[in-house]
Backbone as a ProteinNet text record, in pm:
[ID]
protein_1_A
[PRIMARY]
MKPPLFDYRSPSSLDEALALRSEYAYDSVVLAGGQSLMPMLNLRLARPAVLIDLGRVAELAEISELDGGVSLGAMARQRSAERSDLIRERAPLVQQALEHVGHPTIRNRGTVGGSVAHADPAAELPAVCVALDAELVARGVAGERTIAAEDFAVGFMTTALAPDELLVEVRIPAAAATFRTAFVEIARRHGDFALVGVAAAIALDGDGLINDARLVFTGVGLMPVRAREAEASLVGTTGDAAALATAAGLVTGELQPRTDAHASGDYRRRVAGVITRRALEEAMP
[TERTIARY]
7096.5	7105.9	7163.4	7235.8	7298.1	7236.1	7245.7	7144	7225.7	7124	7158.5	7244.2	7333.1	7424.4	7328.3	7401.2	7332.5	7448	7418.5	7499.9	7486.9	7560.3	7556.1	7587.4	7499.2	7522.7	7490.3	7593.5	7577.4	7557.2	7478.7	7467.8	7492.4	7546.7	7585.9	7495.9	7403.8	7307.1	7165.2	7031.3	6928.5	6929.2	6983.4	6981.3	7043.2	7163.6	7215.5	7128.9	7060.9	6989.5	6854.9	6797.1	6679.9	6733.5	6839.4	6917.1	6897.6	6958.8	6979.6	6837	6755.3	6617.3	6531.7	6577.9	6508.1	6571.2	6685.6	6774.5	6743.5	6719	6700.3	6574.9	6451.2	6327.5	6275.2	6262.9	6205.7	6306.6	6438.5	6535.6	6599.9	6558	6634.7	6531.4	6606.9	6559.6	6611.3	6563.6	6622.5	6630.4	6758	6803.3	6788.7	6716.8	6708.2	6780.7	6696.8	6743.1	6799.8	6734	6757.7	6697.6	6596.1	6555.6	6446.1	6406.1	6310.8	6370.5	6442	6497.2	6598.4	6705.1	6792.8	6749.6	6648.7	6600.9	6531.1	6468.2	6407.2	6513.9	6619.9	6730.9	6786.3	6815	6881.7	6783.3	6659.8	6553.4	6523.7	6594.5	6585.8	6438.7	6372.6	6233.8	6235.2	6364.4	6384.2	6513.2	6511.1	6598.2	6648.2	6682.7	6711.8	6836.5	6847.9	6977	7060.6	6992.9	7059.2	7006.7	7089.2	7048.5	7111.2	7009	7041.1	7044.7	7155.4	7173.3	7175.3	7070.4	7036.7	7124.9	7186.3	7276.2	7357.2	7406	7478.1	7404.1	7286.4	7206.9	7155.2	7233.1	7215	7094.6	7064.3	6950.1	6802.1	6824.9	6709	6678.6	6783.1	6756.3	6706.8	6661.6	6638.9	6498.4	6476.7	6346	6331.9	6216.2	6227.2	6076.3	6049.7	5907.2	5875.1	5729.6	5686.7	5540.6	5525.6	5392	5309.7	5373.3	5314	5311	5360.3	5346.6	5498.6	5507.2	5676	5691.2	5812.1	5854.1	5970.5	5951.8	6044.4	6121.5	6239.4	6310.7	6307	6275.6	6255.5	6353	6471.4	6611.8	6621.8	6509.5	6532.5	6536.7	6611	6604.5	6501.9	6440	6329	6368.3	6490.3	6548.1	6551.4	6601.7	6588	6463.6	6362.2	6231.4	6178.1	6213.1	6150.6	6224.3	6308.3	6395.9	6376	6292.4	6303.5	6193.8	6246.5	6153.2	6048.6	6089.4	5992.1	5865.1	5903.3	5795.1	5725.9	5758.1	5706.7	5603.9	5642.5	5542.3	5432.1	5483.3	5387.6	5322.9	5379.1	5327.2	5343.9	5327.4	5330.4	5288.8	5192.4	5155.5	5279.7	5341.9	5474.8	5552.8	5572.1	5667	5586.7	5453.2	5399.1	5398.3	5389.3	5390.7	5529.7	5646.1	5790.6	5817.7	5774.8	5799.4	5775.2	5694.9	5651.3	5725	5806.5	5868.3	6006.8	5997.8	6123.9	6188.3	6312.6	6393.9	6468.7	6547.3	6613.4	6719.2	6782.2	6883.1	6829.2	6697.8	6626.5	6605.4	6559.8	6529.1	6631.7	6756.7	6880.5	6913.5	6865.9	6888.6	6770.4	6659	6536.4	6502.3	6443.8	6403.6	6244	6229.3	6055.7	6027.6	6079.2	6037.2	6053.8	6149.6	6166.2	6043.8	5983	5882.7	5762	5750	5614.8	5610.9	5724.6	5745.6	5726.4	5770.3	5771.3	5623.4	5556.3	5391.3	5352.9	5423.6	5371.2	5239.1	5145.3	5017.5	5007.1	5128.6	5137.8	5229	5267.5	5370.7	5304.1	5348.4	5309.1	5280.7	5374.3	5394.3	5319.1	5285.1	5188.6	5023.9	4992.2	4858.6	4868.3	4981.1	5001.2	5004.8	5047.3	5058	4902.1	4812.7	4681.7	4599.5	4618.1	4545.9	4585.5	4705.8	4744.9	4714	4668.9	4637.9	4776.9	4890.9	4996	4984.1	5094.8	5140.3	5246.1	5264.6	5392	5445.2	5566.2	5623.3	5685.3	5660.6	5728.4	5806.8	5936.5	6017.4	6065.1	6065.2	6122.2	6198.6	6270.6	6353.3	6262.6	6111.4	6040.6	5973	5985.1	5927.4	5876.5	5798.4	5763.8	5588.9	5554.8	5397	5370.2	5270.8	5218.8	5112.6	5092.1	5004	4958	4812.3	4752.2	4805.9	4834.6	4882.4	4759.7	4635.5	4532.3	4524.5	4582.3	4597.9	4718.4	4815.6	4944.7	4943.2	4905.1	4900.5	4782	4816.5	4712.2	4700.8	4770.7	4743.9	4862.3	4865	4954.4	5099.3	5171	5307.8	5322.2	5222.3	5228.7	5162.1	5244.7	5200.1	5190.6	5158.7	5113.4	5263.4	5364.5	5512.8	5529.2	5537.4	5588.3	5730.7	5757.1	5872.4	5988.3	6004.3	6107.9	6116.4	6025.4	5998.3	6071.1	6109.7	6157.8	6055.6	6025.5	5971.8	6085	6051.9	6153.6	6113.5	5984.7	5953.7	5792.9	5791.6	5655.2	5618.5	5510.8	5483	5353.4	5359.1	5269.5	5175.2	5077.2	5017	4999.8	4993.4	4963.2	4835	4835.5	4710.7	4680.5	4529.2	4499	4533	4538.7	4577.6	4498.3	4370.9	4288.4	4306	4394.9	4427.3	4496.3	4429.9	4503.5	4499.5	4618.1	4647.3	4695.9	4679.2	4742.8	4776.1	4860.4	4880	4895.1	4817.8	4816	4819.5	4909.8	4896.5	4926.7	4897.2	4931.1	4988.5	5098.1	5201.4	5236.1	5275.3	5318.3	5428.1	5544.8	5635.3	5677.4	5715.5	5764	5866.5	5845	5920.5	5885.8	5810.2	5740.7	5643.9	5598.8	5501.1	5376.1	5312.6	5175.8	5069.5	5001.1	4878.2	4774	4741.3	4647.6	4722.4	4686.1	4738.5	4643.8	4645.3	4534	4605.9	4601.7	4647.7	4527.3	4521	4378.6	4412.5	4342.5	4350.2	4207.5	4186.5	4061.5	4104	4003.4	4002.6	3879.1	3913.7	3779	3751.8	3630.1	3602.4	3610.9	3547.8	3567.4	3462.8	3377.8	3289	3334.4	3441.2	3504.7	3433.1	3364.9	3308.3	3396	3392	3483.8	3414.9	3504.9	3440.7	3518.6	3632.2	3693.7	3747	3736.2	3810.6	3875	3993.9	4043.8	4087.8	4048.3	4077.4	4143.1	4253.9	4345.5	4409.7	4393.4	4421.5	4537.4	4626.1	4738.4	4691	4729.4	4713.2	4583.6	4490.1	4371	4318.8	4406.1	4364.7	4508.7	4498.7	4610.3	4686.4	4630.8	4675.9	4617.2	4656.8	4587.9	4453.5	4375.7	4218.7	4172.4	4097	4014.6	3879.8	3842.1	3705	3601	3546.1	3487.4	3356.7	3271.4	3155.9	3192.2	3295.6	3329.3	3383.9	3449	3480.5	3366.3	3282	3152.4	3089	3083.5	2997.7	3053.4	3171.1	3247.2	3230.4	3189.1	3183.4	3063.7	3063.8	2946.7	2936	3032.6	3017.1	3132.9	3109	3217.3	3352.7	3323.5	3410.9	3395.2	3270.4	3249.1	3265.9	3241.3	3263.7	3166.2	3048.4	2931.5	2980.2	3040.4	3072.6	3166.9	3274	3415.1	3335.6	3253.9	3197.9	3131.9	3063.5	2993.6	3099.9	3195.1	3278.1	3374.1	3383.8	3480	3384	3251.7	3158.6	3152.5	3163.6	3133.3	3277.3	3372.3	3501.7	3496.4	3449.7	3444.7	3344.3	3259.1	3180.7	3209.6	3285.1	3330.5	3429	3536.6	3648.2	3651.3	3705.6	3697.3	3825.2	3921.3	4056.4	4060	4173.7	4191.9	4246.9	4232.9	4298.3	4414.8	4528	4654.4	4715.9	4861.2	4923.4	4954	4939.1	4955.7	4811.8	4722.8	4597.7	4473.2	4345.2	4233	4170.8	4094.7	4033.1	3940	3864	3782.5	3849.8	3981.9	4054.2	4104.7	4151.6	4202.8	4078.3	3962.2	3852.4	3799.8	3824.9	3792.7	3895	4026.7	4136.2	4131.7	4066.9	4074	3981.1	3866.6	3771.9	3834.8	3899.7	3957.3	4064.5	4153.9	4274.9	4209.6	4092.2	4020.2	3987.1	3931.5	3885.9	3993.2	4118.2	4243.4	4283.5	4298.7	4372.2	4283.7	4140.8	4064.6	4077.9	4084.6	4084.4	4233	4329.3	4467.3	4468.6	4393.5	4388.4	4321.8	4204.7	4118.4	4160.4	4157.1	4221.8	4185.7
-984	-856	-864.6	-756.1	-736.8	-675.3	-726.7	-633.7	-485.6	-421.7	-269.2	-278.8	-172.9	-161.3	-168.1	-216.4	-218.2	-252.6	-234.2	-251.7	-418.6	-474.1	-624	-629.8	-682.4	-720.8	-883.2	-939.9	-1088.8	-1097.8	-1076.1	-1084.9	-1232.2	-1266.5	-1385.3	-1422.6	-1354.9	-1375.6	-1308.3	-1364.7	-1292.6	-1162.7	-1133.2	-993.3	-910.8	-942.7	-857.1	-863.1	-941.4	-933.9	-846.6	-851	-770.1	-618.5	-591	-472.5	-385.5	-457.5	-426.1	-397.1	-496.7	-467.5	-344.6	-320.1	-216.5	-69.2	-87.7	40.7	74.6	-35.6	-15.1	-65.8	-48.5	-102.7	-98	30.1	28	46	24.4	37.3	-115.4	-204.4	-323.3	-455.1	-559.3	-671.5	-791.9	-886.3	-1024.7	-1139.5	-1181.3	-1290.3	-1399	-1505.3	-1635.3	-1746.2	-1809.3	-1898.4	-1827	-1724	-1636.4	-1692.5	-1800.1	-1867.6	-1762.7	-1704.7	-1577.2	-1426.5	-1411.5	-1267.1	-1231.8	-1341.1	-1316.8	-1290.5	-1362.4	-1311.5	-1180.6	-1132.5	-1025.6	-904.5	-923.5	-833.2	-824.1	-938.6	-926.2	-850.7	-885.7	-818.9	-679.3	-636.8	-487.7	-443.6	-570.8	-564.8	-513.3	-560	-497	-421	-320.3	-222.3	-165.4	-268.6	-209.2	-135.2	-69.4	-9.2	-98.7	-185.5	-261.3	-415	-513.3	-671.3	-729.6	-801.5	-865.5	-999.6	-1055.9	-1212.4	-1292.6	-1388.2	-1466.5	-1589.2	-1609.4	-1738.3	-1781	-1691.3	-1733.8	-1738.7	-1711.3	-1698.3	-1837.5	-1925	-2056.5	-2122.7	-2022.1	-2050	-2036.1	-1990.7	-1987.7	-2119.6	-2207.9	-2324.7	-2455.8	-2441.2	-2566.7	-2620.7	-2752.7	-2830.6	-2889.6	-2873.8	-2957.2	-2970.8	-3056.9	-3104.8	-2989.5	-2955.5	-2867.6	-2886	-2923.1	-2969.7	-3064.1	-3172.1	-3270.7	-3226	-3096.8	-3058.8	-3047.5	-2951.2	-2931.5	-2787.8	-2743.3	-2609.4	-2596.7	-2524.2	-2503	-2371.8	-2353.3	-2217.9	-2177.7	-2030.8	-1973.1	-2013.9	-2041.5	-2059.5	-2224.2	-2307.7	-2443.5	-2470.4	-2533.7	-2551.8	-2655.8	-2608	-2712.5	-2837.6	-2885.4	-3001.7	-3083.8	-2993.6	-3058.4	-3081.1	-3010.1	-3054	-3173	-3163.2	-3281.8	-3428.3	-3420.3	-3537.2	-3552.7	-3462.3	-3496.9	-3610.1	-3694.9	-3791.6	-3736.8	-3632.2	-3559.5	-3504.9	-3445.8	-3366.4	-3471.3	-3580.9	-3724	-3769.1	-3756	-3793.2	-3711.7	-3585.7	-3488	-3405.2	-3391.6	-3268.8	-3329.3	-3452.1	-3513.4	-3394.8	-3309.5	-3246.3	-3160.1	-3114.9	-3028.3	-3109.5	-3220.1	-3300.2	-3332.5	-3370.7	-3385	-3269.9	-3153.1	-3037.7	-2998.9	-3023.7	-2982.8	-3062.6	-3190.1	-3270.6	-3194.9	-3094.3	-3023.8	-2907.7	-2856.3	-2736.5	-2743.2	-2672.1	-2686.4	-2816.4	-2816.5	-2942.5	-2966.9	-3074.6	-3082.8	-2967.1	-2933.7	-2830.4	-2703.1	-2659.3	-2540.2	-2573.7	-2683.4	-2718.4	-2712.7	-2753.1	-2736.2	-2591.8	-2516.3	-2366.3	-2297	-2329	-2265.2	-2300.7	-2172.8	-2215.3	-2205.6	-2263.1	-2267.2	-2146	-2054.8	-1902.4	-1826.2	-1831.7	-1765.1	-1778.1	-1900.2	-1915	-1865.4	-1881.7	-1821.7	-1686.4	-1618	-1482.8	-1417.5	-1477.6	-1414.7	-1401.4	-1506.8	-1508	-1494.4	-1592.3	-1588.2	-1678.2	-1644.6	-1695.9	-1826.3	-1862	-2007.7	-2091.6	-2055.8	-2116.3	-2220.9	-2350.8	-2456.9	-2424.4	-2384.4	-2373.1	-2280.4	-2155.9	-2091.3	-2137.8	-2203.9	-2318.6	-2395.1	-2488.8	-2579.8	-2526.8	-2419.7	-2352.3	-2300.4	-2278.1	-2234.3	-2370	-2460.2	-2597.8	-2666.2	-2630.7	-2688.6	-2603	-2476.2	-2403.4	-2353.6	-2321.9	-2301	-2163.2	-2132.1	-2012	-1967.6	-1828.5	-1771.5	-1667.5	-1684.7	-1593.6	-1519.6	-1391.5	-1256.8	-1199.5	-1131.9	-1069.2	-954	-849.9	-735.9	-678.9	-580	-533	-497.1	-469.9	-461.2	-568.8	-674.6	-806	-912.4	-993.8	-1109.4	-1112.7	-1148.3	-1162.6	-1290.1	-1346.7	-1463.9	-1441.2	-1483.7	-1441.5	-1584.1	-1591.2	-1717	-1710.2	-1819.9	-1841.1	-1773.8	-1818.6	-1756.6	-1594.8	-1541	-1370.7	-1338.9	-1410.1	-1387.7	-1286.8	-1352.8	-1309.4	-1195.4	-1075.7	-968.3	-912.5	-949.2	-923	-993.3	-955.1	-1015.8	-993.2	-1079	-1093	-1002.1	-963.6	-890.1	-962.2	-931.3	-1006.5	-897.7	-958	-904.1	-854.7	-895	-858	-708.3	-638	-511.3	-473.4	-352.1	-351.4	-388.7	-360.9	-389	-527	-622	-741.6	-868.9	-984.1	-1095.3	-1218.5	-1294.8	-1424.3	-1515.9	-1550.2	-1643	-1784.8	-1841.4	-1946.6	-1995.4	-2111.7	-2167.8	-2276.4	-2264.4	-2358.8	-2425.7	-2562.7	-2656.5	-2731.6	-2716.2	-2765	-2930.9	-2988.3	-3122.6	-3177.3	-3268	-3299.5	-3453.5	-3464.3	-3592.6	-3718.2	-3844.8	-3963.6	-3989.2	-3949.1	-3970.5	-3879.2	-3769.3	-3669.3	-3704.5	-3695	-3733.5	-3616.9	-3628.8	-3491.7	-3547.3	-3453.2	-3485.1	-3344.4	-3345.1	-3224.6	-3258.4	-3180.7	-3224.9	-3095.4	-3078.5	-2958.4	-2987.4	-2906.1	-2922.7	-2826.6	-2860.4	-2741.3	-2804.4	-2699.5	-2762.5	-2841.6	-2832.4	-2919.2	-2944.5	-3035	-3057.7	-2969.4	-2920.8	-2809	-2649.2	-2650.8	-2509.3	-2467	-2333.2	-2303.8	-2345.6	-2406.9	-2479.4	-2381	-2415	-2333.1	-2336.1	-2462.1	-2450.2	-2584.9	-2563.2	-2655.8	-2667.9	-2776.7	-2781.6	-2855.1	-2805	-2866.2	-2929.9	-3037.4	-3109.3	-3184.7	-3139.2	-3218.4	-3242.5	-3379.1	-3399.5	-3487	-3474.8	-3545.3	-3634.7	-3723.4	-3858.9	-3859	-3887.9	-3922.9	-4080.6	-4107.1	-4253.9	-4357.8	-4290.4	-4376.5	-4381	-4319.3	-4303.7	-4169.6	-4088.3	-3972.3	-3862.6	-3782.2	-3659.4	-3537	-3505.3	-3402.7	-3274.3	-3258.4	-3134.5	-3163	-3055.8	-3073.3	-2930.7	-2911	-2804.7	-2848.7	-2737	-2738.3	-2605.7	-2584.2	-2455.5	-2452.8	-2385.7	-2369	-2268.2	-2293.5	-2203	-2174.8	-2069.6	-2027.7	-1959.3	-1954.1	-1912.2	-1767	-1708.3	-1585.5	-1501.7	-1417.7	-1301.8	-1379.7	-1476.9	-1542.8	-1678.7	-1764.4	-1886.6	-1861.2	-1971.7	-1965.3	-2080.7	-2058.7	-2179.4	-2179	-2318.8	-2330.3	-2388.8	-2306.3	-2311.2	-2392.1	-2368.6	-2442.5	-2611.5	-2612	-2747.9	-2816.4	-2755.8	-2808	-2848	-2766.8	-2785.1	-2906.1	-2920.2	-3024.8	-3164.8	-3177.9	-3309.7	-3331.4	-3245.2	-3273.4	-3373.5	-3449.3	-3569.6	-3666	-3678.7	-3777.7	-3894.3	-4009.4	-4097.3	-4059.9	-3961.6	-3948.7	-4041.2	-4088.9	-4169	-4104	-4180.7	-4115.3	-4003.7	-4018.4	-3904	-3772.6	-3796.8	-3687.4	-3609.1	-3692.1	-3620.8	-3555.9	-3604.3	-3544.1	-3431	-3413.4	-3303.1	-3182.6	-3216.4	-3121.4	-3066.8	-3144.1	-3097.7	-3022.7	-3039.7	-2946.8	-2834.6	-2821.8	-2711.2	-2612.2	-2681.5	-2610.6	-2520.4	-2587.7	-2541.9	-2406	-2418.1	-2310.8	-2195.7	-2222.9	-2149.7	-2055.5	-2116.2	-2038	-1945.6	-1837.3	-1741.2	-1689.6	-1782.5	-1750.2	-1657.6	-1586.2	-1483.3	-1545.5	-1493.3	-1526.7	-1458.8	-1528.9	-1459.9	-1520.2	-1481.3	-1549.5	-1710.1	-1768.9	-1908.4	-1994.8	-1929.3	-2032.5	-1923.4	-1969.7	-1913.6	-1918.1	-1833.7	-1857.2	-1975.3	-2008.5	-2102.4	-2239.4	-2249.5	-2367	-2415.3	-2296.4	-2308.1	-2363.2	-2330	-2354.5	-2482.9	-2563.6	-2682.9	-2777.1	-2720.6	-2807.5	-2819.5	-2708.6	-2718	-2830.1	-2835.9	-2939.6	-3080	-3098.7	-3215.6	-3280.6	-3185.8	-3205.6	-3215.9	-3153.7	-3158.2	-3316.2	-3380.8	-3508.5	-3604.1	-3583.4	-3643.9	-3642.7	-3531.6	-3507.6	-3562.7	-3555.2	-3624.1	-3762.9	-3823.5	-3975.9	-4034.7	-3954.9	-3967.3	-3974.8	-3868.3	-3824.9	-3947.6	-3996.3	-4084.4	-4220.2	-4292.6	-4398.8	-4539.4
1958.5	2021.9	2157.6	2208.1	2347	2444	2580.9	2673.9	2707.5	2733.7	2763.3	2886.4	2926.6	3039.3	3163.1	3251.8	3383.4	3492.5	3633.4	3727	3777.1	3790.9	3848.2	3985.9	4052.2	4208.8	4217.7	4296	4348.4	4506.6	4569.7	4709.8	4761.9	4852.7	4901.5	5034.1	5064	5152.9	5123.5	5197.5	5159.3	5232.2	5347.7	5409.4	5292.3	5244.5	5157.8	5027.2	4978.5	4875.5	4890.6	5009.8	5025	5049.5	5113.9	5135.2	4972.4	4877.1	4740.6	4688.5	4704.8	4669.3	4696.3	4827.2	4891.9	4831.6	4811.4	4778.6	4618.5	4534.7	4403.9	4365.3	4449.5	4423.5	4275.8	4251.4	4103.8	3991.7	4030.9	3915.7	3905.8	3961.4	3942.2	3897.7	3872.3	3820.6	3906.9	3942.2	4005.3	3917.8	3896	3829.3	3909.8	3869.8	3948.7	3851.4	3779.8	3683.7	3546.2	3509.8	3377	3263	3253.1	3143.4	3072.2	3151.9	3107.5	3075.7	3197	3203.3	3113.1	3073.1	2969.3	2838	2779.5	2654.3	2652.1	2756.9	2792.2	2779	2822.3	2854.4	2698.6	2661.6	2512	2385.3	2423.6	2317.2	2384.5	2491.2	2566.4	2595.6	2644.5	2683.6	2820.7	2900.5	3029.7	3021.2	3089.4	3100.1	3242	3328.5	3451.2	3482	3585.1	3613.5	3707.4	3766.4	3856.8	3839.5	3822.3	3820.5	3936.1	4014.9	4155.6	4108.2	4118.4	4089.5	4220.4	4253.5	4357.8	4357.1	4254.3	4253	4365.7	4435.8	4563.1	4683.5	4676.7	4784.3	4842.1	4885.5	4913.9	4993.5	5083.6	5182.8	5108.8	4967.2	4915.2	4804.2	4816.5	4726.4	4789.3	4917.7	4985.1	4968	4957.7	4937.9	5081.4	5154.9	5283.1	5316.2	5415.4	5470.4	5546.8	5544.6	5624.3	5671.4	5783.8	5842.3	5754.4	5714.4	5637.9	5478.5	5443.9	5317.9	5274.4	5190.5	5136.5	5114.9	5147.4	5137.1	5015.2	4926.4	4806	4809.7	4866.8	4831.7	4686.4	4663.4	4565.5	4458.3	4499.2	4414.8	4385	4432.7	4423.6	4256.3	4187.2	4059.5	4020.6	3905.2	3854.7	3862.9	3806.1	3789.9	3964.3	4039.5	4169.6	4221.9	4205.5	4239.9	4151.5	4026.4	3959.1	3997.5	4076.8	4104.9	4259.4	4332	4463.4	4501.6	4591.6	4646	4754.8	4814.7	4890.6	4812	4698.5	4633.7	4562.7	4514.2	4465.3	4550.3	4678.3	4790	4824.2	4816.3	4905.9	4790.4	4690.1	4591.4	4447.1	4417.6	4297.2	4146.6	4171.1	4061.3	4013.1	4114.7	4093.9	3964.3	4019.8	3926.9	3768.4	3781.4	3659	3573.4	3628.1	3542.1	3492.7	3588.1	3533.8	3433.4	3420.4	3281.7	3155.7	3175.5	3029.8	3003.7	3118.5	3107.6	3032.3	2910.7	2825.2	2810.4	2838.2	2827.1	2961	2982.8	3106.8	3111.8	3012.3	3030.9	3071.3	3028.4	3061.4	3223.1	3257.9	3402.8	3496.8	3438.4	3519.7	3583	3498.6	3541.4	3590.6	3534.1	3584.2	3719	3800.6	3948	3951.4	4072.5	4078.7	4113.8	4193.3	4224.1	4107.7	4019.4	3912.6	3822.5	3800.4	3703	3772.5	3899.9	3988.5	3974.3	4002.2	4014.6	3865.3	3760.2	3631.4	3572.7	3634.3	3613.6	3472.5	3374.8	3247	3258.2	3182.8	3204.8	3135	3046.4	2972.3	3056.8	3159	3236.8	3322.3	3363.2	3435.7	3596.1	3644.1	3783.8	3888.4	3794	3862.7	3875.5	3753.5	3776.5	3873	3888.3	3980.8	4124.9	4154.6	4293.7	4326.6	4212.7	4251.1	4271.5	4198.2	4219.6	4346.3	4410.2	4533.9	4656.6	4629.6	4722.4	4800.7	4724.3	4771.6	4832.2	4925.8	4981.7	4942.6	4893.2	4859.2	4953.3	4985.7	5106.3	5040.3	5055.1	5013.8	5129.6	5113.8	5215.6	5169.2	5259.4	5228.8	5359.7	5359.2	5480.5	5572.5	5542.4	5682.4	5734	5656.4	5710.8	5612.8	5651.7	5582.5	5577.1	5448.7	5450.7	5351	5360.5	5295.6	5213.3	5100.2	4994.3	4920.6	4921.4	4851.7	4721.2	4677.9	4509.4	4420.8	4470.4	4381.4	4380.6	4463.7	4484.2	4412.2	4383	4363.1	4204.2	4119.4	4005.2	4002.5	3949.1	3951.6	3813.9	3712.4	3557.9	3485.6	3370	3271.3	3314.1	3360.6	3418.6	3506.9	3601.4	3721.2	3838.2	3956	4071.4	4183.9	4298.1	4427.3	4506.2	4434.6	4503.2	4510.4	4609.5	4608	4541.4	4506.9	4436.9	4513.9	4647.7	4740.3	4789.1	4732.9	4794.4	4702.8	4761.2	4686.7	4714.3	4621.2	4662	4706.3	4828.8	4911	4927.4	4921.2	4933.2	4879.4	4839.4	4806.8	4891.7	4957.9	5063.7	5013.5	5001.5	4965	5052	5120.6	5217.1	5200.6	5306.1	5312.8	5245.5	5168.4	5099.1	5156.5	5151.3	5200.7	5119.3	5170.1	5104	4994.5	4975.1	4874.6	4743.7	4768.7	4677.7	4558.2	4432.7	4305.6	4204	4137.2	4059.9	3900.9	3817	3702.7	3622.8	3516.1	3445.3	3283.9	3217.4	3085.3	2995.4	2912.2	2806.7	2650.8	2583.6	2422.8	2376.4	2310	2267.2	2125	2033.8	1892.7	1881.9	1972.5	1995.6	2142.1	2169.5	2305.1	2344.2	2464.6	2526.8	2489	2373	2369.6	2465.8	2473.4	2553.4	2512.9	2611.7	2585.2	2517.2	2432.1	2380.7	2493	2544.5	2670.2	2758	2889.2	2981.4	3089.3	3153.2	3282.2	3376.8	3499.1	3636.1	3716.6	3710.2	3756.7	3887.3	4007	4145.5	4193.3	4247.5	4282.8	4419.9	4524.4	4650.4	4647.8	4710	4723.6	4874.4	4904.9	5060	5069.7	5171.6	5206	5129.4	5072.2	4970.1	4812.7	4813.3	4662.2	4584.5	4648.9	4580.5	4570.3	4476.1	4476.2	4566.9	4669.5	4737.6	4724.2	4623.1	4604.9	4455.6	4397.2	4261.9	4216.9	4153.8	4097.8	3967.9	3866.1	3745.1	3699.5	3674.4	3678.1	3537.5	3452.3	3312.6	3290.9	3204.8	3141.8	2998	2958.5	2806.4	2771.5	2868.9	2839.3	2895.3	2968.1	3020.2	3055.1	3123.8	3147.8	3280.6	3354.6	3459.8	3469.4	3555.3	3576.9	3595.5	3515.3	3534.3	3588.5	3688.9	3735.2	3677.7	3635	3574.6	3683.8	3748.6	3883.6	3851.4	3743	3729.8	3708.6	3624.9	3597	3712.4	3799	3931.4	4006.4	4030.6	4103.1	4061.5	3936.4	3865.7	3902.2	3933.2	3979.6	4105	4193.6	4350.9	4371.2	4443.9	4459.3	4381	4268.6	4167.4	4173.8	4131.4	4126.5	4033.7	3950.7	3837.8	3729.2	3709.9	3610.9	3455.1	3348.6	3228.2	3203.6	3256.2	3230.7	3276.5	3432.5	3486.9	3445.5	3363.8	3300.3	3183.9	3092.3	3005.9	3027.8	3143.6	3174	3228.2	3285.4	3320.4	3207.9	3132.5	2989.2	2933.1	2911.6	2840.7	2887.1	3040.9	3105.3	3083.4	3089	3063.8	2917.8	2816.4	2674.8	2694.6	2769.3	2775.5	2866.9	2958	3086.3	3052.5	2953.1	2940.6	2817.5	2831.1	2729.6	2675.5	2608.8	2587.9	2459.7	2449.7	2327.6	2239.3	2098.5	1976.4	1959.8	1916.1	1901.6	1795.6	1781.8	1651.2	1638.8	1757.3	1778.2	1770.2	1817.4	1798.1	1815.9	1782.5	1800.2	1927	1970.1	2099.5	2113.4	1979.9	1986.6	1975.2	1915.8	1923.7	2067.8	2134.6	2267.9	2362.9	2332.3	2426.4	2388.3	2261.4	2232.2	2291.7	2297.8	2322.1	2478	2562.4	2705.8	2728.1	2679.1	2695.6	2690.2	2586.4	2561.4	2668.6	2697.2	2797.4	2948.7	2973.2	3093	3121.9	3021.4	3017.7	3042.7	2963.3	2985.9	3100	3141.3	3295.2	3404.2	3384.9	3493.2	3491.9	3378	3354.1	3404.3	3401.3	3459.3	3598.5	3649.1	3820.3	3884.9	3829.4	3873.7	3920.8	4043.6	4077.2	3982.7
[MASK]
+++++++++++++++++++++++++++++++++++++++++++++++++++++++++++++++++++++++++++++++++++++++++++++++++++++++++++++++++++++++++++++++++++++++++++++++++++++++++++++++++++++++++++++++++++++++++++++++++++++++++++++++++++++++++++++++++++++++++++++++++++++++++++++++++++++++++++++++++++++++++++++

């Protein structure tokens, strides 16, 4: 199919992009990498009057150090983040997750901000942002505000962004030296959207006990889902086999995924327990 007719705008600066977004707030869509938007246009699931292409806004493509953590511009390509030494050092969970995103050709075009703002509940990066306590920076002509990653998704493919705002930056805070992460997902084929995925992050104290744990799942709800009971069960343990088995069992009981054409809710729940244990085993030193 062919996309519907729309007016194409290609701003060369962020200020110009924000002015366009303000002018056409409810009648525009934003093109970042296009890996999700273009199929939606071709299927006519999106029918904008104006398409705002951010491809020439170079200031949104930077990856840089920020207070011991890392800042990713919304237009940073996923492949650039995957290959970044800074991200490998400061936020390895981002790279662990990006290995599962489509194929290299997809990641060459796909952007970090595009994936986060699209808010597909099966996508990897929104879950990673929640697991890492990321802050998402939204900007409009009226100013800038910061949204906690856990508050960013408000429904199925719906975010806290106002119609006249753009997601301009993802900020990942500094982590302790004992912080450990892993990302595991199950898909029918490599590169497909995952049936279930989990972003796991644990922090250890000086005695080798877990003092913080995050288990954030994809594909089990309308947005990234934290398994808080399972997280709490890990705190104070050494992450031994019994503790991991307990956490996996709690995940199986805690999550309530829906059945769809790809898998039943029961199957997703069982798989979530299995990959929880795998991810925690991978994350433990």
